[in-house]
C-alpha positions as CSV (number, residue, x, y, z in Angstrom):
1,X,59.4,-75.9,39.1
2,X,61.6,-72.8,39.4
3,X,64.5,-72.7,41.9
4,X,66.1,-69.5,43.1
5,X,69.8,-69.5,42.4
6,X,71.0,-70.1,46.0
7,X,68.5,-73.0,46.4
8,X,69.6,-74.4,43.0
9,X,73.2,-74.3,44.1
10,X,72.4,-76.2,47.3
11,X,70.1,-78.7,45.6
12,X,72.3,-79.6,42.7
13,X,75.5,-79.4,44.8
14,X,74.0,-81.9,47.3
15,X,72.8,-84.3,44.6
16,X,76.1,-84.1,42.7
17,X,78.0,-84.8,46.0
18,X,75.8,-87.8,46.7
19,X,76.7,-89.2,43.3
20,X,80.4,-88.5,43.9
21,X,80.3,-90.4,47.2
22,X,78.6,-93.4,45.7
23,X,81.0,-93.4,42.7
24,X,84.0,-93.2,45.0
25,X,82.8,-96.1,47.2
26,X,82.4,-98.2,44.0
27,X,85.9,-97.2,42.9
28,X,87.4,-98.2,46.2
29,X,85.8,-101.7,45.9
30,X,86.9,-102.0,42.3
31,X,90.5,-100.9,43.1
32,X,90.7,-103.4,46.0
33,X,89.5,-106.2,43.7
34,X,92.0,-105.3,41.1
35,X,94.8,-105.2,43.7
36,X,93.9,-108.7,44.9
37,X,93.9,-110.1,41.4
38,X,96.9,-108.1,40.0
39,X,99.4,-109.9,37.9
40,X,102.4,-108.0,39.2
41,X,103.5,-106.7,42.6
42,X,103.8,-103.2,41.2
43,X,100.2,-103.2,39.9
44,X,99.0,-104.7,43.2
45,X,100.8,-101.9,45.2
46,X,99.6,-99.1,42.9
47,X,95.9,-100.1,43.1
48,X,96.1,-100.9,46.9
49,X,97.6,-97.4,47.4
50,X,94.9,-95.8,45.2
51,X,92.1,-97.5,47.2
52,X,93.8,-96.5,50.5
53,X,94.1,-92.9,49.4
54,X,90.5,-92.7,48.3
55,X,89.3,-94.2,51.6
56,X,91.4,-92.0,53.9
57,X,91.8,-88.7,52.0
58,X,89.1,-88.2,49.3
59,X,86.0,-90.0,50.6
60,X,85.9,-88.3,54.1
61,X,86.1,-84.8,52.5
62,X,83.3,-85.7,50.0
63,X,81.1,-87.1,52.8
64,X,81.8,-83.9,54.9
65,X,80.7,-81.7,52.0
66,X,77.6,-83.9,51.3
67,X,76.6,-83.7,55.0
68,X,77.1,-79.9,55.1
69,X,74.9,-79.5,51.9
70,X,72.3,-81.9,53.3
71,X,72.1,-79.9,56.5
72,X,71.7,-76.7,54.5
73,X,68.8,-78.3,52.8
74,X,67.3,-79.3,56.2
75,X,67.7,-83.0,55.8
76,X,67.7,-85.2,58.9
77,X,70.7,-87.4,59.6
78,X,68.9,-90.5,58.2
79,X,68.1,-88.8,55.0
80,X,71.6,-87.6,54.2
81,X,73.2,-89.7,51.5
82,X,70.2,-90.2,49.4
83,X,69.3,-88.1,46.4
84,X,66.6,-85.5,46.8
85,X,63.8,-84.8,44.3
86,X,61.8,-81.7,44.4
87,X,58.4,-83.2,44.1
88,X,55.5,-82.7,46.5
89,X,56.4,-85.7,48.6
90,X,60.0,-84.7,49.5
91,X,59.3,-81.0,50.0
92,X,57.9,-81.6,53.5
93,X,61.3,-83.1,54.5
94,X,63.4,-80.1,53.3
95,X,64.0,-76.7,54.7
96,X,62.2,-75.4,51.5
97,X,58.9,-73.8,51.1
98,X,56.9,-73.1,48.0
99,X,55.0,-69.9,47.5
100,X,51.6,-69.6,45.7
101,X,53.4,-69.1,42.4
102,X,55.4,-72.3,42.7
103,X,58.7,-70.6,43.5
104,X,60.9,-72.4,46.1
105,X,62.9,-70.6,48.8
106,X,64.6,-71.5,52.0
107,X,62.5,-71.5,55.2
108,X,65.1,-69.4,56.8
109,X,67.4,-67.1,54.8
110,X,70.3,-68.9,53.2
111,X,73.7,-67.4,53.9
112,X,76.8,-68.6,52.0
113,X,79.1,-70.7,54.1
114,X,76.7,-71.2,57.0
115,X,74.9,-74.4,58.0
116,X,71.1,-74.5,58.0
117,X,69.6,-75.4,61.3
118,X,66.1,-75.5,62.7
119,X,65.6,-72.9,65.3
120,X,62.7,-74.9,66.8
């Protein structure tokens, strides 16, 4: 299935960001466990600080970007945070239509830097 460039940017950007968010959440848990079991106070503090920084600074920004890209794809709130596949089943949930040649495009024109929204 062929994706126009702007659709490909949104699709891959969203799926990459979903993976980033999941990986960051796993890292936070891992760092907190390491901090609890650290052999020295310095190591404990370093990992606790890293987990805190990931939670308060990095993760919220990633989640915001994921949500923005999800909205641009036309995902509903309950769908944001899960990977999207462009097969026949998931197309009905997206703000994407397929023409008779199999080329995908946005239901409404995509504009860089703007959120997708249903006008209905």
